[in-house]
N, C-alpha and C positions, 0 to 999 in steps of 0.2 A: 219286750217292753210294751207297756200299756200305752196306746196312742194318746191318752189324756194325761199321762204321767208327766209331771213337770220336773223330773230329775234328769240329770245327764249322766250317762254311764259310758265307759270306754268300751273297746272291742271285747274285753273279758267280762263285761257286765259290772265292773266296779266303778264306783264314783270316785274320780280323782280327788285327792285330799285338798287341792287348791280350789275345787269347785263346790265345796260344802257350805251349807248355810248361807249367811249373808255375804260371804266372801266370793260368791259365785260371780264371775265376770259378766259384764253386760252382754257380751256375745252369746253366752250360754242362755241367758234369759231371753234374748232376742230369738234364738233358735227355737225355744219353746213356744214363742208367739207364732212363729211360722209353722210349727207342728199343728197348731190350732187351725191353720189355713190349709193344711196339707191333704185335703180331700175335696174332690169336685162337688160333693153334696154341700159341704160347709161353705165353699165359695159361692155356690148358687144361693144358699140361704142368705148369706150376707148381701149378695147382690139384690135379692128380693127386698131385704130390709132397707137397702139404700133408696128404694123407690117410695118409701112412706115413713112417716114418723114412728109407726108401730104396725105390726102385722100379727094377726091371730094364728095360733097353731093350726087351726082349721084351714086357713088360707095357705099356710106353708105346706100342709099335707097335700092340698089340691095342686099347688104349684110344682112340688117335687115328685109327687106320685109315690112317695115312700109309705111304708107301714108306719103306724104311730110309734111303735117301739124303736124302730130304726131312726126315725127323725129325732126322737127323744134322746138317743145316744149322741147324735151329732150336736144337738142343741146343748147337751151337757158339756161336751168338749169346748164348745164356743163360750159357754158361761165360765168354765174353769179357767179359760185363757183370757177372761175379761174382755171379750169381744162383743158380747151381747148382754142385755139385761132383760129380765122377765118380770111381768106384773100379772098377778091373778086378779080377775074381776068376775066374781060369781063362779060360774063353771068354765069360763073362758080364760086362757092364758095368752097374753100378748107379749111379743118380743120386739125389741128395738136395738139399734146399734148402741153400744156402751159409750162410744166416742165418735164424733164426726170424722176424726182422722182415719177411722176404719174405711169409710167411703172414699176418702182421699187415697188411701193405700190401694184399694181395688181399682180406682181409676188410673193411678200411676202404673200398676202392674199390667193393666190392659193396654195402656199406651206403650209400655216397654215391650210387651209381647208383640204388638203390631209392628213395632220397629224391628224386632228380631226376625219376625216372619218376612217382612219386606226385604231385609238383608239376605235372608236365606233364599227367597224367591229370586233375587238378583244373582246370587251365586249359582242357582240352578239354571237360570236362563243363560248364564255365561258358559255353561258346559255344552250348550248346543253348538258352539263355535269350535269345539275341539275337533282335531282331525280324527277320522275314523280309524279304528284299530283293525289290523289285519285279522282274518279268521284264524282260528286255531288249526294247526296242522296235526296230522296223526302222530308225529314224533312228540309233540307237546302233550298229547293225551296220555302217553305212556308213563 
């Protein structure tokens, strides 16, 4: 499946009949929104766009270190998923978040991730109090 494709297919590659056209459930549409976010470069681009009203492609290239063609593909996915908008001025193209809620979503996901990592850290620390396991014996190795 094309990463920018907005269709949903099942494990056999078929689109379920109840997901077709305008009858597609909200969760399928929402899944496509998250597909637009499902790459670290796209998340980074969105985070850069959160810092300013608009950012030029040149600045995005500098920030990400990507080749222009690769960045262009990621920006295309973000546009197709209505996460960013572009405006050409002369020879420059500027990008901005399509909706302020995109920045809210990124902030919320960062907060959620920090909480998950904190919980994981606490679980990891709790394993230091577990009793030691006895060494393997030769009989267990056979």
